[in-house]
N, C-alpha and C positions, 0 to 999 in steps of 0.2 A: 447441266447440273447446276442446281440452285445453291443459293448460299445456306439454306436450311439444312443441306447435307454436310456442312464443314462444321467443325473439323474432322476429317477421317482419320482416325487414330489407329495405329499399328503398334504391336508390342513385340519386341524380340530380345529375350533375356532381360537385362535390368533396364534396358532404354526404350523409350517410346518415340515414334515419329508421328507427327500429324501433317497432312496435307491441307494448305490453306488456299483460298481463292487468290488468283494471281491478279486481278485488278479491283480489289475491294481494300482500300486501304484502312477503312474504319473497322475492318474484321481482322486485320493483321496486327497481332501483338508485338511485332518488331518496331512498328511505328511507334508505340508508346516507351518502348526500351530506348530508341534514338531521343525522344523528348526527354527522358529522364537523363540521359547521357548530356544532351546539349544544355540543360538547365542546370545540371549538376558539376561534375567534375570538369568538362570541357569548358564550362563558362568560367570556372575559377583558375583555369590554368592559362598560361602565357608561354607557350613553347617557343623556343629559339630556332628550332629546326623541325623538318617533318619527321626525323626519327624520334625526337622527344615528343611529338604529337602522337605518334604511333604507340609510343611506350605508355602514355597516360591513357589512351583509348584502350589498348590491351589490358592495362591493369584494371580499369573499370569494368570491362567486359567479364573478365576472370572475377571480379569481386561479386557481379551480379549473378555469375554461374553457381557461386558457393552460397547464395542466400536465396533459398527457395521462396521466400516471401516476395522478392522482387519480381522472379519470373511468374509467379501466381497472380501478382497484382496487374502485370501487363495483359495476361490472358483475360482476367476479369474485367479490366477495362474495355477489351474489346469485345466483351460479351460472349465469350466462347468457353467459360469455365463453369 
């Protein structure tokens, strides 16, 4: 299977799923999401414990889920949109 065939999209109800290549980080929008997290909220936080770190990460991920523009930007940066 070539990277030209990615992403393969499937719809079911209101949700969509896309299969992405395993070993092509430049085509993986999750990479861009992690960069955004590392340079944003995680860079500004100084957690005192692992649980505080998890809370910060979870809150930022939820914030990104609610903002469609962030998700779209990650897909566009990967060249898959």
